[in-house]
Backbone atoms as SQL, in Angstrom:
CREATE TABLE atoms (id INTEGER PRIMARY KEY, chain TEXT, resi INTEGER, resn TEXT, atom TEXT, x REAL, y REAL, z REAL);
INSERT INTO atoms VALUES
  (1, 'A', 1, 'MET', 'N', 74.638, 17.837, -20.042),
  (2, 'A', 1, 'MET', 'CA', 74.778, 16.391, -19.767),
  (3, 'A', 1, 'MET', 'C', 76.121, 15.849, -20.148),
  (4, 'A', 2, 'LYS', 'N', 76.677, 16.260, -21.221),
  (5, 'A', 2, 'LYS', 'CA', 77.997, 15.859, -21.644),
  (6, 'A', 2, 'LYS', 'C', 79.080, 16.297, -20.599),
  (7, 'A', 3, 'SER', 'N', 78.832, 17.516, -20.058),
  (8, 'A', 3, 'SER', 'CA', 79.870, 17.950, -18.965),
  (9, 'A', 3, 'SER', 'C', 79.748, 17.158, -17.746),
  (10, 'A', 4, 'ILE', 'N', 78.516, 16.795, -17.381),
  (11, 'A', 4, 'ILE', 'CA', 78.398, 16.014, -16.143),
  (12, 'A', 4, 'ILE', 'C', 79.025, 14.643, -16.315),
  (13, 'A', 5, 'LEU', 'N', 78.812, 14.042, -17.364),
  (14, 'A', 5, 'LEU', 'CA', 79.473, 12.733, -17.700),
  (15, 'A', 5, 'LEU', 'C', 80.997, 12.910, -17.719),
  (16, 'A', 6, 'SER', 'N', 81.483, 13.866, -18.246),
  (17, 'A', 6, 'SER', 'CA', 82.906, 14.151, -18.316),
  (18, 'A', 6, 'SER', 'C', 83.464, 14.342, -16.821),
  (19, 'A', 7, 'LEU', 'N', 82.754, 15.133, -16.114),
  (20, 'A', 7, 'LEU', 'CA', 83.144, 15.409, -14.701),
  (21, 'A', 7, 'LEU', 'C', 83.069, 13.993, -13.866),
  (22, 'A', 8, 'ALA', 'N', 82.094, 13.155, -14.077),
  (23, 'A', 8, 'ALA', 'CA', 82.014, 11.907, -13.396),
  (24, 'A', 8, 'ALA', 'C', 83.173, 11.000, -13.825),
  (25, 'A', 9, 'LEU', 'N', 83.540, 10.947, -15.113),
  (26, 'A', 9, 'LEU', 'CA', 84.684, 10.112, -15.501),
  (27, 'A', 9, 'LEU', 'C', 85.897, 10.676, -14.981),
  (28, 'A', 10, 'ALA', 'N', 86.158, 11.914, -14.948),
  (29, 'A', 10, 'ALA', 'CA', 87.338, 12.556, -14.384),
  (30, 'A', 10, 'ALA', 'C', 87.479, 12.229, -12.976),
  (31, 'A', 11, 'CYS', 'N', 86.381, 12.223, -12.205),
  (32, 'A', 11, 'CYS', 'CA', 86.443, 11.940, -10.754),
  (33, 'A', 11, 'CYS', 'C', 86.766, 10.450, -10.574),
  (34, 'A', 12, 'MET', 'N', 86.166, 9.640, -11.360),
  (35, 'A', 12, 'MET', 'CA', 86.492, 8.170, -11.303),
  (36, 'A', 12, 'MET', 'C', 87.992, 7.920, -11.584),
  (37, 'A', 13, 'ALA', 'N', 88.392, 8.518, -12.568),
  (38, 'A', 13, 'ALA', 'CA', 89.863, 8.322, -13.006),
  (39, 'A', 13, 'ALA', 'C', 90.802, 8.684, -11.933),
  (40, 'A', 14, 'ALA', 'N', 90.350, 9.990, -11.323),
  (41, 'A', 14, 'ALA', 'CA', 91.255, 10.379, -10.282),
  (42, 'A', 14, 'ALA', 'C', 91.283, 9.627, -8.947),
  (43, 'A', 15, 'SER', 'N', 90.177, 8.923, -8.763),
  (44, 'A', 15, 'SER', 'CA', 90.119, 8.089, -7.552),
  (45, 'A', 15, 'SER', 'C', 90.772, 6.722, -7.674),
  (46, 'A', 16, 'THR', 'N', 90.966, 6.235, -8.817),
  (47, 'A', 16, 'THR', 'CA', 91.592, 4.967, -9.001),
  (48, 'A', 16, 'THR', 'C', 92.982, 4.902, -8.500),
  (49, 'A', 17, 'PRO', 'N', 93.900, 5.801, -8.915),
  (50, 'A', 17, 'PRO', 'CA', 95.173, 5.826, -8.434),
  (51, 'A', 17, 'PRO', 'C', 95.321, 5.993, -6.929),
  (52, 'A', 18, 'ALA', 'N', 94.421, 6.654, -6.276),
  (53, 'A', 18, 'ALA', 'CA', 94.408, 6.750, -4.849),
  (54, 'A', 18, 'ALA', 'C', 94.279, 5.462, -4.171),
  (55, 'A', 19, 'VAL', 'N', 93.346, 4.655, -4.619),
  (56, 'A', 19, 'VAL', 'CA', 93.122, 3.306, -4.025),
  (57, 'A', 19, 'VAL', 'C', 94.440, 2.455, -4.293),
  (58, 'A', 20, 'ALA', 'N', 94.932, 2.517, -5.556),
  (59, 'A', 20, 'ALA', 'CA', 96.189, 1.799, -5.836),
  (60, 'A', 20, 'ALA', 'C', 97.357, 2.233, -4.939),
  (61, 'A', 21, 'GLN', 'N', 97.386, 3.582, -4.709),
  (62, 'A', 21, 'GLN', 'CA', 98.435, 4.123, -3.993),
  (63, 'A', 21, 'GLN', 'C', 98.346, 3.743, -2.491),
  (64, 'A', 22, 'GLY', 'N', 97.090, 3.678, -2.101),
  (65, 'A', 22, 'GLY', 'CA', 96.883, 3.254, -0.639),
  (66, 'A', 22, 'GLY', 'C', 97.440, 1.849, -0.400),
  (67, 'A', 23, 'ALA', 'N', 97.067, 0.896, -1.297),
  (68, 'A', 23, 'ALA', 'CA', 97.615, -0.433, -1.193),
  (69, 'A', 23, 'ALA', 'C', 99.128, -0.411, -1.207),
  (70, 'A', 24, 'LYS', 'N', 99.705, 0.389, -2.153),
  (71, 'A', 24, 'LYS', 'CA', 101.159, 0.522, -2.297),
  (72, 'A', 24, 'LYS', 'C', 101.800, 1.050, -0.951),
  (73, 'A', 25, 'ASP', 'N', 101.119, 2.085, -0.393),
  (74, 'A', 25, 'ASP', 'CA', 101.555, 2.637, 0.816),
  (75, 'A', 25, 'ASP', 'C', 101.633, 1.575, 1.948),
  (76, 'A', 26, 'GLY', 'N', 100.576, 0.726, 1.984),
  (77, 'A', 26, 'GLY', 'CA', 100.536, -0.298, 3.001),
  (78, 'A', 26, 'GLY', 'C', 101.641, -1.222, 2.874),
  (79, 'A', 27, 'GLN', 'N', 102.015, -1.606, 1.683),
  (80, 'A', 27, 'GLN', 'CA', 103.082, -2.557, 1.450),
  (81, 'A', 27, 'GLN', 'C', 104.395, -1.871, 1.837),
  (82, 'A', 28, 'THR', 'N', 104.577, -0.634, 1.519),
  (83, 'A', 28, 'THR', 'CA', 105.779, 0.003, 1.889),
  (84, 'A', 28, 'THR', 'C', 105.975, 0.202, 3.402),
  (85, 'A', 29, 'VAL', 'N', 104.876, 0.513, 4.044),
  (86, 'A', 29, 'VAL', 'CA', 104.990, 0.671, 5.544),
  (87, 'A', 29, 'VAL', 'C', 105.258, -0.719, 6.116),
  (88, 'A', 30, 'PHE', 'N', 104.544, -1.783, 5.536),
  (89, 'A', 30, 'PHE', 'CA', 104.812, -3.155, 6.071),
  (90, 'A', 30, 'PHE', 'C', 106.322, -3.549, 5.886),
  (91, 'A', 31, 'ASN', 'N', 106.780, -3.156, 4.675),
  (92, 'A', 31, 'ASN', 'CA', 108.158, -3.573, 4.334),
  (93, 'A', 31, 'ASN', 'C', 109.128, -2.728, 5.269),
  (94, 'A', 32, 'ASN', 'N', 108.894, -1.626, 5.637),
  (95, 'A', 32, 'ASN', 'CA', 109.722, -0.913, 6.453),
  (96, 'A', 32, 'ASN', 'C', 109.602, -1.272, 7.981),
  (97, 'A', 33, 'ALA', 'N', 108.418, -1.564, 8.445),
  (98, 'A', 33, 'ALA', 'CA', 108.228, -1.851, 9.904),
  (99, 'A', 33, 'ALA', 'C', 108.170, -3.398, 10.266),
  (100, 'A', 34, 'CYS', 'N', 107.860, -4.259, 9.286),
  (101, 'A', 34, 'CYS', 'CA', 107.580, -5.626, 9.589),
  (102, 'A', 34, 'CYS', 'C', 108.391, -6.650, 8.840),
  (103, 'A', 35, 'ARG', 'N', 108.812, -6.322, 7.622),
  (104, 'A', 35, 'ARG', 'CA', 109.421, -7.315, 6.763),
  (105, 'A', 35, 'ARG', 'C', 110.717, -7.909, 7.197),
  (106, 'A', 36, 'THR', 'N', 111.433, -7.248, 8.065),
  (107, 'A', 36, 'THR', 'CA', 112.655, -7.861, 8.532),
  (108, 'A', 36, 'THR', 'C', 112.404, -9.229, 9.226),
  (109, 'A', 37, 'CYS', 'N', 111.324, -9.394, 9.937),
  (110, 'A', 37, 'CYS', 'CA', 110.971, -10.485, 10.670),
  (111, 'A', 37, 'CYS', 'C', 109.759, -11.328, 9.968),
  (112, 'A', 38, 'HIS', 'N', 108.855, -10.713, 9.254),
  (113, 'A', 38, 'HIS', 'CA', 107.742, -11.369, 8.784),
  (114, 'A', 38, 'HIS', 'C', 107.623, -11.259, 7.243),
  (115, 'A', 39, 'SER', 'N', 106.991, -12.292, 6.773),
  (116, 'A', 39, 'SER', 'CA', 106.654, -12.368, 5.271),
  (117, 'A', 39, 'SER', 'C', 105.090, -12.375, 5.118),
  (118, 'A', 40, 'VAL', 'N', 104.592, -12.161, 3.953),
  (119, 'A', 40, 'VAL', 'CA', 103.241, -12.458, 3.636),
  (120, 'A', 40, 'VAL', 'C', 103.003, -13.584, 2.576),
  (121, 'A', 41, 'LYS', 'N', 104.180, -14.279, 2.506),
  (122, 'A', 41, 'LYS', 'CA', 104.144, -15.494, 1.573),
  (123, 'A', 41, 'LYS', 'C', 103.678, -16.802, 2.460),
  (124, 'A', 42, 'ASP', 'N', 102.767, -17.519, 1.894),
  (125, 'A', 42, 'ASP', 'CA', 102.286, -18.678, 2.620),
  (126, 'A', 42, 'ASP', 'C', 103.351, -19.604, 3.158),
  (127, 'A', 43, 'GLY', 'N', 103.519, -19.834, 4.418),
  (128, 'A', 43, 'GLY', 'CA', 104.471, -20.787, 4.830),
  (129, 'A', 43, 'GLY', 'C', 105.968, -20.301, 5.050),
  (130, 'A', 44, 'ASP', 'N', 106.162, -18.978, 4.660),
  (131, 'A', 44, 'ASP', 'CA', 107.498, -18.479, 4.745),
  (132, 'A', 44, 'ASP', 'C', 107.724, -17.785, 6.129),
  (133, 'A', 45, 'ASN', 'N', 107.878, -18.674, 7.098),
  (134, 'A', 45, 'ASN', 'CA', 108.126, -18.283, 8.495),
  (135, 'A', 45, 'ASN', 'C', 109.589, -17.795, 8.547),
  (136, 'A', 46, 'ARG', 'N', 109.837, -16.709, 9.205),
  (137, 'A', 46, 'ARG', 'CA', 111.147, -16.201, 9.380),
  (138, 'A', 46, 'ARG', 'C', 111.366, -16.041, 10.877),
  (139, 'A', 47, 'LEU', 'N', 111.983, -15.002, 11.394),
  (140, 'A', 47, 'LEU', 'CA', 112.028, -14.763, 12.837),
  (141, 'A', 47, 'LEU', 'C', 110.685, -14.724, 13.400),
  (142, 'A', 48, 'GLY', 'N', 109.712, -14.199, 12.707),
  (143, 'A', 48, 'GLY', 'CA', 108.301, -14.249, 12.998),
  (144, 'A', 48, 'GLY', 'C', 107.570, -15.081, 12.010),
  (145, 'A', 49, 'PRO', 'N', 106.318, -15.471, 12.324),
  (146, 'A', 49, 'PRO', 'CA', 105.590, -16.292, 11.401),
  (147, 'A', 49, 'PRO', 'C', 105.122, -15.492, 10.160),
  (148, 'A', 50, 'SER', 'N', 104.826, -16.176, 9.153),
  (149, 'A', 50, 'SER', 'CA', 104.089, -15.552, 7.911),
  (150, 'A', 50, 'SER', 'C', 102.896, -14.949, 8.401),
  (151, 'A', 51, 'LEU', 'N', 102.596, -13.801, 7.853),
  (152, 'A', 51, 'LEU', 'CA', 101.300, -13.067, 8.183),
  (153, 'A', 51, 'LEU', 'C', 100.273, -13.168, 7.010),
  (154, 'A', 52, 'ARG', 'N', 100.469, -14.118, 6.159),
  (155, 'A', 52, 'ARG', 'CA', 99.555, -14.306, 5.136),
  (156, 'A', 52, 'ARG', 'C', 98.328, -14.863, 5.786),
  (157, 'A', 53, 'GLY', 'N', 97.098, -14.229, 5.519),
  (158, 'A', 53, 'GLY', 'CA', 95.854, -14.633, 6.126),
  (159, 'A', 53, 'GLY', 'C', 95.699, -14.478, 7.512),
  (160, 'A', 54, 'VAL', 'N', 96.515, -13.602, 8.100),
  (161, 'A', 54, 'VAL', 'CA', 96.405, -13.277, 9.570),
  (162, 'A', 54, 'VAL', 'C', 95.113, -12.670, 9.936),
  (163, 'A', 55, 'ALA', 'N', 94.623, -11.732, 9.127),
  (164, 'A', 55, 'ALA', 'CA', 93.319, -11.052, 9.418),
  (165, 'A', 55, 'ALA', 'C', 92.165, -12.003, 9.707),
  (166, 'A', 56, 'GLY', 'N', 91.673, -11.890, 10.932),
  (167, 'A', 56, 'GLY', 'CA', 90.487, -12.824, 11.312),
  (168, 'A', 56, 'GLY', 'C', 90.996, -14.129, 11.860),
  (169, 'A', 57, 'ARG', 'N', 92.245, -14.456, 11.855),
  (170, 'A', 57, 'ARG', 'CA', 92.778, -15.736, 12.328),
  (171, 'A', 57, 'ARG', 'C', 93.082, -15.690, 13.803),
  (172, 'A', 58, 'LYS', 'N', 93.083, -16.759, 14.434),
  (173, 'A', 58, 'LYS', 'CA', 93.448, -16.832, 15.867),
  (174, 'A', 58, 'LYS', 'C', 94.957, -16.806, 16.005),
  (175, 'A', 59, 'SER', 'N', 95.443, -16.158, 17.197),
  (176, 'A', 59, 'SER', 'CA', 96.857, -16.233, 17.394),
  (177, 'A', 59, 'SER', 'C', 97.474, -17.643, 17.450),
  (178, 'A', 60, 'GLY', 'N', 98.738, -17.761, 17.157),
  (179, 'A', 60, 'GLY', 'CA', 99.306, -19.010, 17.119),
  (180, 'A', 60, 'GLY', 'C', 99.001, -20.063, 16.115),
  (181, 'A', 61, 'ALA', 'N', 98.297, -19.632, 15.012),
  (182, 'A', 61, 'ALA', 'CA', 97.793, -20.440, 14.112),
  (183, 'A', 61, 'ALA', 'C', 98.583, -20.743, 12.807),
  (184, 'A', 62, 'SER', 'N', 99.698, -20.074, 12.597),
  (185, 'A', 62, 'SER', 'CA', 100.471, -20.223, 11.373),
  (186, 'A', 62, 'SER', 'C', 101.268, -21.510, 11.545),
  (187, 'A', 63, 'ALA', 'N', 100.990, -22.480, 10.646),
  (188, 'A', 63, 'ALA', 'CA', 101.646, -23.795, 10.677),
  (189, 'A', 63, 'ALA', 'C', 103.167, -23.631, 10.551),
  (190, 'A', 64, 'GLY', 'N', 103.754, -24.490, 11.397),
  (191, 'A', 64, 'GLY', 'CA', 105.284, -24.609, 11.182),
  (192, 'A', 64, 'GLY', 'C', 106.082, -23.539, 12.026),
  (193, 'A', 65, 'TYR', 'N', 105.318, -22.725, 12.856),
  (194, 'A', 65, 'TYR', 'CA', 105.999, -21.711, 13.510),
  (195, 'A', 65, 'TYR', 'C', 105.928, -22.043, 15.024),
  (196, 'A', 66, 'ASP', 'N', 107.087, -21.822, 15.755),
  (197, 'A', 66, 'ASP', 'CA', 107.112, -22.099, 17.203),
  (198, 'A', 66, 'ASP', 'C', 106.766, -20.822, 17.938),
  (199, 'A', 67, 'TYR', 'N', 105.512, -20.570, 18.373),
  (200, 'A', 67, 'TYR', 'CA', 105.091, -19.383, 18.934),
  (201, 'A', 67, 'TYR', 'C', 105.557, -19.192, 20.440),
  (202, 'A', 68, 'SER', 'N', 105.584, -18.039, 20.935),
  (203, 'A', 68, 'SER', 'CA', 105.857, -17.861, 22.410),
  (204, 'A', 68, 'SER', 'C', 104.648, -18.257, 23.148),
  (205, 'A', 69, 'ASN', 'N', 104.721, -18.510, 24.428),
  (206, 'A', 69, 'ASN', 'CA', 103.567, -18.840, 25.250),
  (207, 'A', 69, 'ASN', 'C', 102.602, -17.757, 25.212),
  (208, 'A', 70, 'ALA', 'N', 102.912, -16.566, 25.048),
  (209, 'A', 70, 'ALA', 'CA', 101.908, -15.430, 24.964),
  (210, 'A', 70, 'ALA', 'C', 101.012, -15.504, 23.855),
  (211, 'A', 71, 'LEU', 'N', 101.391, -16.177, 22.780),
  (212, 'A', 71, 'LEU', 'CA', 100.584, -16.243, 21.538),
  (213, 'A', 71, 'LEU', 'C', 100.200, -17.487, 21.076),
  (214, 'A', 72, 'LYS', 'N', 100.669, -18.650, 21.498),
  (215, 'A', 72, 'LYS', 'CA', 100.402, -19.927, 21.033),
  (216, 'A', 72, 'LYS', 'C', 99.094, -20.547, 21.477),
  (217, 'A', 73, 'ASP', 'N', 98.468, -19.947, 22.501),
  (218, 'A', 73, 'ASP', 'CA', 97.202, -20.542, 22.990),
  (219, 'A', 73, 'ASP', 'C', 95.958, -20.240, 22.107),
  (220, 'A', 74, 'GLY', 'N', 96.068, -19.286, 21.052),
  (221, 'A', 74, 'GLY', 'CA', 94.972, -18.967, 20.267),
  (222, 'A', 74, 'GLY', 'C', 93.902, -18.099, 20.975),
  (223, 'A', 75, 'SER', 'N', 94.320, -17.430, 22.045),
  (224, 'A', 75, 'SER', 'CA', 93.331, -16.699, 22.808),
  (225, 'A', 75, 'SER', 'C', 92.927, -15.376, 22.190),
  (226, 'A', 76, 'LEU', 'N', 93.730, -14.925, 21.222),
  (227, 'A', 76, 'LEU', 'CA', 93.432, -13.621, 20.514),
  (228, 'A', 76, 'LEU', 'C', 92.943, -13.960, 19.128),
  (229, 'A', 77, 'THR', 'N', 91.990, -13.115, 18.637),
  (230, 'A', 77, 'THR', 'CA', 91.707, -13.188, 17.250),
  (231, 'A', 77, 'THR', 'C', 92.167, -11.845, 16.616),
  (232, 'A', 78, 'TRP', 'N', 92.821, -12.070, 15.465),
  (233, 'A', 78, 'TRP', 'CA', 93.369, -10.846, 14.807),
  (234, 'A', 78, 'TRP', 'C', 92.427, -10.135, 13.925),
  (235, 'A', 79, 'ASP', 'N', 91.448, -9.460, 14.700),
  (236, 'A', 79, 'ASP', 'CA', 90.558, -8.585, 13.964),
  (237, 'A', 79, 'ASP', 'C', 91.187, -7.165, 13.921),
  (238, 'A', 80, 'ASP', 'N', 90.563, -6.210, 13.363),
  (239, 'A', 80, 'ASP', 'CA', 91.126, -4.819, 13.219),
  (240, 'A', 80, 'ASP', 'C', 91.570, -4.204, 14.553),
  (241, 'A', 81, 'ALA', 'N', 90.791, -4.396, 15.588),
  (242, 'A', 81, 'ALA', 'CA', 91.002, -3.704, 16.842),
  (243, 'A', 81, 'ALA', 'C', 92.135, -4.462, 17.517),
  (244, 'A', 82, 'THR', 'N', 92.300, -5.693, 17.461),
  (245, 'A', 82, 'THR', 'CA', 93.371, -6.298, 18.072),
  (246, 'A', 82, 'THR', 'C', 94.661, -6.040, 17.333),
  (247, 'A', 83, 'LEU', 'N', 94.638, -6.107, 16.119),
  (248, 'A', 83, 'LEU', 'CA', 95.786, -5.767, 15.254),
  (249, 'A', 83, 'LEU', 'C', 96.269, -4.407, 15.483),
  (250, 'A', 84, 'GLU', 'N', 95.316, -3.393, 15.594),
  (251, 'A', 84, 'GLU', 'CA', 95.662, -2.055, 15.871),
  (252, 'A', 84, 'GLU', 'C', 96.422, -1.898, 17.141),
  (253, 'A', 85, 'LYS', 'N', 95.794, -2.526, 18.211),
  (254, 'A', 85, 'LYS', 'CA', 96.485, -2.511, 19.634),
  (255, 'A', 85, 'LYS', 'C', 97.773, -3.217, 19.562),
  (256, 'A', 86, 'PHE', 'N', 97.865, -4.306, 18.952),
  (257, 'A', 86, 'PHE', 'CA', 99.100, -5.159, 18.964),
  (258, 'A', 86, 'PHE', 'C', 100.202, -4.417, 18.227),
  (259, 'A', 87, 'ILE', 'N', 99.925, -3.844, 17.087),
  (260, 'A', 87, 'ILE', 'CA', 100.973, -3.190, 16.314),
  (261, 'A', 87, 'ILE', 'C', 101.477, -1.938, 17.058),
  (262, 'A', 88, 'GLU', 'N', 100.563, -1.252, 17.772),
  (263, 'A', 88, 'GLU', 'CA', 100.916, -0.001, 18.436),
  (264, 'A', 88, 'GLU', 'C', 101.705, -0.449, 19.751),
  (265, 'A', 89, 'ASN', 'N', 101.299, -1.491, 20.445),
  (266, 'A', 89, 'ASN', 'CA', 101.956, -1.842, 21.729),
  (267, 'A', 89, 'ASN', 'C', 101.905, -3.307, 21.991),
  (268, 'A', 90, 'PRO', 'N', 102.665, -4.121, 21.373),
  (269, 'A', 90, 'PRO', 'CA', 102.576, -5.541, 21.608),
  (270, 'A', 90, 'PRO', 'C', 102.653, -5.980, 23.086),
  (271, 'A', 91, 'ASP', 'N', 103.494, -5.245, 23.826),
  (272, 'A', 91, 'ASP', 'CA', 103.566, -5.722, 25.258),
  (273, 'A', 91, 'ASP', 'C', 102.203, -5.550, 25.995),
  (274, 'A', 92, 'ALA', 'N', 101.401, -4.607, 25.658),
  (275, 'A', 92, 'ALA', 'CA', 100.108, -4.379, 26.294),
  (276, 'A', 92, 'ALA', 'C', 99.156, -5.493, 25.991),
  (277, 'A', 93, 'VAL', 'N', 99.271, -6.078, 24.792),
  (278, 'A', 93, 'VAL', 'CA', 98.335, -7.038, 24.334),
  (279, 'A', 93, 'VAL', 'C', 98.700, -8.413, 24.596),
  (280, 'A', 94, 'ALA', 'N', 100.024, -8.812, 24.520),
  (281, 'A', 94, 'ALA', 'CA', 100.523, -10.080, 24.722),
  (282, 'A', 94, 'ALA', 'C', 101.820, -10.034, 25.404),
  (283, 'A', 95, 'PRO', 'N', 101.852, -9.744, 26.757),
  (284, 'A', 95, 'PRO', 'CA', 103.010, -9.637, 27.498),
  (285, 'A', 95, 'PRO', 'C', 103.846, -11.055, 27.398),
  (286, 'A', 96, 'GLY', 'N', 105.056, -10.999, 27.157),
  (287, 'A', 96, 'GLY', 'CA', 105.881, -12.215, 26.972),
  (288, 'A', 96, 'GLY', 'C', 106.060, -12.659, 25.644),
  (289, 'A', 97, 'HIS', 'N', 105.629, -11.888, 24.636),
  (290, 'A', 97, 'HIS', 'CA', 105.702, -12.229, 23.231),
  (291, 'A', 97, 'HIS', 'C', 107.266, -12.233, 22.893),
  (292, 'A', 98, 'ASN', 'N', 107.545, -12.795, 21.753),
  (293, 'A', 98, 'ASN', 'CA', 109.000, -12.892, 21.303),
  (294, 'A', 98, 'ASN', 'C', 109.459, -11.830, 20.275),
  (295, 'A', 99, 'MET', 'N', 108.689, -10.729, 20.188),
  (296, 'A', 99, 'MET', 'CA', 109.004, -9.738, 19.109),
  (297, 'A', 99, 'MET', 'C', 110.086, -8.738, 19.510),
  (298, 'A', 100, 'LYS', 'N', 110.849, -9.050, 20.463),
  (299, 'A', 100, 'LYS', 'CA', 111.854, -8.016, 20.815),
  (300, 'A', 100, 'LYS', 'C', 112.987, -7.837, 19.654),
  (301, 'A', 101, 'PRO', 'N', 113.282, -6.707, 19.462),
  (302, 'A', 101, 'PRO', 'CA', 113.259, -5.490, 20.204),
  (303, 'A', 101, 'PRO', 'C', 112.039, -4.582, 19.721),
  (304, 'A', 102, 'TYR', 'N', 111.223, -5.019, 18.906),
  (305, 'A', 102, 'TYR', 'CA', 110.027, -4.284, 18.432),
  (306, 'A', 102, 'TYR', 'C', 109.289, -3.861, 19.635),
  (307, 'A', 103, 'THR', 'N', 108.946, -2.581, 19.737),
  (308, 'A', 103, 'THR', 'CA', 108.166, -2.063, 20.906),
  (309, 'A', 103, 'THR', 'C', 106.759, -1.436, 20.395),
  (310, 'A', 104, 'GLY', 'N', 106.585, -1.369, 19.057),
  (311, 'A', 104, 'GLY', 'CA', 105.278, -0.811, 18.670),
  (312, 'A', 104, 'GLY', 'C', 105.621, 0.326, 17.537),
  (313, 'A', 105, 'LEU', 'N', 104.491, 0.609, 16.973),
  (314, 'A', 105, 'LEU', 'CA', 104.490, 1.576, 15.870),
  (315, 'A', 105, 'LEU', 'C', 103.466, 2.777, 16.338),
  (316, 'A', 106, 'SER', 'N', 104.005, 3.864, 16.501),
  (317, 'A', 106, 'SER', 'CA', 103.187, 5.001, 17.162),
  (318, 'A', 106, 'SER', 'C', 102.295, 5.715, 16.103),
  (319, 'A', 107, 'ASN', 'N', 102.579, 5.657, 14.822),
  (320, 'A', 107, 'ASN', 'CA', 101.877, 6.457, 13.929),
  (321, 'A', 107, 'ASN', 'C', 100.630, 5.645, 13.479),
  (322, 'A', 108, 'ALA', 'N', 99.413, 6.156, 13.899),
  (323, 'A', 108, 'ALA', 'CA', 98.105, 5.573, 13.644),
  (324, 'A', 108, 'ALA', 'C', 97.892, 5.351, 12.172),
  (325, 'A', 109, 'ASP', 'N', 98.351, 6.301, 11.264),
  (326, 'A', 109, 'ASP', 'CA', 98.066, 6.079, 9.839),
  (327, 'A', 109, 'ASP', 'C', 98.815, 4.922, 9.363),
  (328, 'A', 110, 'ASP', 'N', 100.079, 4.798, 9.849),
  (329, 'A', 110, 'ASP', 'CA', 100.865, 3.679, 9.365),
  (330, 'A', 110, 'ASP', 'C', 100.236, 2.334, 9.781),
  (331, 'A', 111, 'ARG', 'N', 99.811, 2.290, 11.061),
  (332, 'A', 111, 'ARG', 'CA', 99.067, 1.098, 11.597),
  (333, 'A', 111, 'ARG', 'C', 97.978, 0.652, 10.710),
  (334, 'A', 112, 'LYS', 'N', 97.182, 1.686, 10.347),
  (335, 'A', 112, 'LYS', 'CA', 95.937, 1.406, 9.524),
  (336, 'A', 112, 'LYS', 'C', 96.334, 0.936, 8.204),
  (337, 'A', 113, 'GLN', 'N', 97.400, 1.548, 7.598),
  (338, 'A', 113, 'GLN', 'CA', 97.836, 1.001, 6.305),
  (339, 'A', 113, 'GLN', 'C', 98.399, -0.447, 6.310),
  (340, 'A', 114, 'ILE', 'N', 99.125, -0.732, 7.401),
  (341, 'A', 114, 'ILE', 'CA', 99.556, -2.156, 7.516),
  (342, 'A', 114, 'ILE', 'C', 98.326, -3.117, 7.709),
  (343, 'A', 115, 'ILE', 'N', 97.445, -2.674, 8.550),
  (344, 'A', 115, 'ILE', 'CA', 96.175, -3.559, 8.708),
  (345, 'A', 115, 'ILE', 'C', 95.412, -3.787, 7.364),
  (346, 'A', 116, 'THR', 'N', 95.299, -2.674, 6.606),
  (347, 'A', 116, 'THR', 'CA', 94.611, -2.820, 5.275),
  (348, 'A', 116, 'THR', 'C', 95.400, -3.735, 4.370),
  (349, 'A', 117, 'TYR', 'N', 96.718, -3.554, 4.358),
  (350, 'A', 117, 'TYR', 'CA', 97.637, -4.392, 3.530),
  (351, 'A', 117, 'TYR', 'C', 97.433, -5.848, 3.978),
  (352, 'A', 118, 'LEU', 'N', 97.586, -6.142, 5.305),
  (353, 'A', 118, 'LEU', 'CA', 97.446, -7.523, 5.762),
  (354, 'A', 118, 'LEU', 'C', 96.147, -8.182, 5.359),
  (355, 'A', 119, 'LYS', 'N', 95.032, -7.475, 5.441),
  (356, 'A', 119, 'LYS', 'CA', 93.719, -7.897, 5.141),
  (357, 'A', 119, 'LYS', 'C', 93.675, -8.351, 3.609),
  (358, 'A', 120, 'GLU', 'N', 94.466, -7.752, 2.802),
  (359, 'A', 120, 'GLU', 'CA', 94.553, -8.067, 1.378),
  (360, 'A', 120, 'GLU', 'C', 95.337, -9.394, 1.139),
  (361, 'A', 121, 'GLN', 'N', 96.106, -9.733, 2.161),
  (362, 'A', 121, 'GLN', 'CA', 96.994, -10.988, 1.938),
  (363, 'A', 121, 'GLN', 'C', 96.251, -12.180, 2.347),
  (364, 'A', 122, 'LYS', 'N', 95.453, -12.780, 1.470),
  (365, 'A', 122, 'LYS', 'CA', 94.661, -13.969, 1.733),
  (366, 'A', 122, 'LYS', 'C', 95.191, -15.188, 1.179);
């Protein structure tokens, strides 16, 4: 019984850094791919709008940012599937957006990490 408890505690301890590392990886990927134009601080609009609270929100909803016609009408909901497609190929999702020269992120794992990170930014 003691060895089972020890094994369970060892597994729990080993899994905790992986979760923390996953969040750290998402922030790192976001910083490398998105932070030049976007922030996750509330109201900190830069070349692009703040992405704080973007998960589940309608497009064009960040206060104080002048969106392109492609995004300001609120026709998109930033759910996981839409974020995935947009981060991969924004031209396919919202032709006429203002995110040039960004053309998308091809690495599926990086996109997933960014989405996970953005969902944590509430």
